[in-house]
C-alpha positions as CSV (number, residue, x, y, z in Angstrom):
1,X,-39.9,-11.6,64.5
2,X,-41.3,-9.0,62.8
3,X,-38.1,-8.5,60.3
4,X,-38.1,-12.3,59.4
5,X,-42.1,-12.0,58.6
6,X,-41.4,-9.4,56.2
7,X,-38.2,-10.9,54.3
8,X,-40.1,-14.1,53.7
9,X,-43.1,-12.5,52.5
10,X,-40.8,-10.5,50.0
11,X,-38.6,-13.7,48.9
12,X,-42.4,-15.3,48.7
13,X,-43.3,-12.6,46.3
14,X,-39.8,-12.7,44.2
15,X,-40.8,-16.1,44.2
16,X,-44.3,-15.5,42.7
17,X,-43.4,-12.9,40.3
18,X,-40.3,-15.6,39.3
19,X,-43.3,-18.0,38.9
20,X,-45.1,-15.4,36.6
21,X,-41.9,-15.4,34.3
22,X,-42.1,-11.1,34.5
23,X,-37.6,-11.1,35.0
24,X,-37.1,-14.3,32.8
25,X,-39.2,-12.4,29.7
26,X,-37.9,-9.1,30.3
27,X,-33.8,-10.4,30.6
28,X,-34.4,-12.4,27.3
29,X,-36.0,-9.6,25.4
30,X,-34.0,-6.7,26.8
31,X,-30.3,-8.4,27.0
32,X,-30.7,-10.4,24.1
33,X,-32.0,-7.6,21.9
34,X,-28.8,-5.4,23.7
35,X,-26.3,-8.2,22.8
36,X,-27.8,-8.5,19.1
37,X,-27.5,-4.9,18.4
38,X,-24.0,-4.5,20.1
39,X,-22.7,-7.3,18.2
40,X,-23.8,-6.1,14.7
41,X,-22.5,-2.8,15.4
42,X,-19.1,-4.2,16.4
43,X,-19.3,-6.4,13.4
44,X,-20.5,-3.3,11.0
45,X,-17.0,-1.3,12.6
46,X,-14.7,-4.0,12.3
47,X,-16.1,-4.6,8.5
48,X,-15.6,-0.5,8.0
49,X,-12.4,-0.3,9.2
50,X,-11.1,-3.7,7.4
51,X,-12.6,-1.7,3.8
52,X,-10.9,1.8,4.9
53,X,-7.3,-0.2,5.4
54,X,-8.2,-2.2,2.4
55,X,-9.1,1.0,0.3
56,X,-5.8,3.0,1.7
57,X,-4.0,-0.9,0.9
58,X,-5.2,-0.7,-2.6
59,X,-4.6,3.2,-3.0
60,X,-1.3,2.7,-2.1
61,X,-0.7,0.1,-4.5
62,X,-2.3,1.8,-7.4
63,X,0.3,4.9,-6.7
64,X,3.4,2.9,-6.4
65,X,2.6,0.8,-9.3
66,X,1.8,4.3,-11.9
67,X,5.0,5.2,-10.5
68,X,6.8,2.7,-11.6
69,X,4.6,2.3,-14.6
70,X,5.6,6.0,-15.4
71,X,9.5,5.1,-14.8
72,X,9.7,2.4,-17.4
73,X,7.2,4.7,-19.8
74,X,9.8,7.2,-19.6
75,X,12.7,5.3,-19.6
76,X,10.9,3.9,-22.8
77,X,10.7,7.2,-24.6
78,X,14.6,7.7,-23.6
79,X,15.6,4.7,-25.4
80,X,13.1,5.2,-28.5
81,X,14.9,8.7,-28.9
82,X,18.5,7.4,-28.8
83,X,17.7,5.0,-31.3
84,X,16.3,7.8,-33.2
85,X,19.4,9.7,-32.6
86,X,21.2,6.7,-34.0
87,X,19.7,6.0,-36.6
88,X,19.6,10.3,-38.2
89,X,23.3,10.3,-37.3
90,X,24.1,6.9,-39.0
91,X,21.8,7.9,-42.1
92,X,24.3,11.6,-42.1
93,X,27.5,9.1,-41.6
94,X,26.4,7.3,-44.6
95,X,25.4,10.1,-47.1
96,X,28.9,11.7,-46.2
97,X,30.5,8.8,-46.7
98,X,28.9,8.5,-50.0
99,X,29.8,11.8,-51.3
100,X,33.3,11.5,-50.5
101,X,33.3,8.3,-51.9
102,X,32.0,10.3,-55.1
103,X,34.5,13.1,-54.9
104,X,37.5,10.5,-54.8
105,X,36.3,9.3,-57.8
106,X,36.3,12.7,-59.7
107,X,39.6,14.3,-61.3
108,X,41.5,16.5,-59.0
109,X,39.6,19.8,-60.7
110,X,38.1,22.5,-59.8
111,X,34.9,20.2,-59.7
112,X,36.9,18.3,-56.6
113,X,37.7,21.3,-55.1
114,X,34.0,22.8,-55.1
115,X,32.8,18.9,-54.5
116,X,34.9,18.7,-51.5
117,X,34.6,22.0,-49.8
118,X,30.8,21.4,-49.8
119,X,31.4,18.4,-48.2
120,X,34.1,19.9,-45.4
121,X,31.5,21.9,-44.2
122,X,29.2,18.0,-44.0
123,X,32.3,16.3,-42.0
124,X,32.7,19.4,-39.4
125,X,29.2,19.3,-38.6
126,X,29.2,15.7,-38.3
127,X,27.8,14.8,-34.5
128,X,29.9,12.3,-32.4
129,X,28.7,8.8,-32.8
130,X,27.2,8.0,-29.3
131,X,28.1,5.6,-27.0
132,X,25.6,3.1,-25.5
133,X,23.3,4.3,-22.8
134,X,23.2,3.6,-19.7
135,X,21.1,0.5,-18.6
136,X,17.4,2.1,-17.7
137,X,17.1,2.5,-13.9
138,X,14.0,1.0,-12.0
139,X,13.8,2.3,-8.9
140,X,13.5,-0.1,-5.9
141,X,10.4,0.2,-4.3
142,X,11.5,0.6,-0.3
143,X,8.7,-1.9,1.3
144,X,10.1,-0.9,5.1
145,X,8.7,2.4,4.1
146,X,5.1,1.6,2.5
147,X,4.6,-0.3,5.5
148,X,5.7,2.1,7.6
149,X,3.2,4.5,5.4
150,X,0.8,2.3,5.8
151,X,1.8,1.7,9.9
152,X,1.3,5.6,10.0
153,X,-2.1,5.6,8.6
154,X,-3.5,2.4,10.7
155,X,-1.8,5.0,13.6
156,X,-3.8,7.9,12.6
157,X,-6.6,6.3,13.0
158,X,-6.7,4.7,16.7
159,X,-6.1,7.3,19.9
160,X,-3.4,6.0,20.7
161,X,-0.7,6.4,18.1
162,X,3.0,4.5,19.0
163,X,4.3,7.6,17.5
164,X,4.4,10.1,20.5
165,X,6.7,12.7,18.7
166,X,4.5,12.6,15.6
167,X,1.7,15.8,15.0
168,X,-1.9,15.0,14.2
169,X,-1.8,15.6,10.3
170,X,-4.9,16.6,10.3
171,X,-3.9,19.6,13.0
172,X,-0.4,20.1,10.5
173,X,-2.6,20.5,6.9
174,X,-5.1,23.3,9.0
175,X,-2.2,24.8,10.4
176,X,-0.5,25.3,6.7
177,X,-3.5,26.1,5.2
178,X,-4.5,28.8,7.6
179,X,-0.5,29.9,6.8
180,X,-1.2,29.8,3.1
181,X,-4.6,32.2,4.0
182,X,-2.6,34.9,6.0
183,X,0.3,35.2,3.4
184,X,-2.6,35.7,0.5
185,X,-4.5,37.9,2.7
186,X,-1.0,40.2,3.0
């Protein structure tokens, strides 16, 4: 019977402590604070991760966009160069044609022979009339490769990469730098 009495006293003291709101206040303060802090930390992690992904995707977008713009600029320069070259060749043909017409108007004597000899050199130095260039090429964007690069970046940020055969890029970079240091030391 003694055991029962102690249990009753323990239960009775727990009831008194419960009525004193000690447990309730403790749970309210500590658990609520811990829940609040953990929630805010998770939210901060989510925002940070999304910002990191967004930054990476924007950088990839900017790189790909710059590549296309650079290609367009280079192709535009090639077109402009072709047009200038075509104008130069056209002007030379017009000049030679005019000189030939003037020579043909001359009498066939020594003047004709001297003028024809000078024009003959110009005729042999004429460039071929250029053919129309091929249409400029715009490299297509490989959407699968772009998505794969983004996916690999995302996987590199997680502990469990989907690509089990891929080496850690950071380790590979360190290995390359160490090898470079070894070769430069020799």
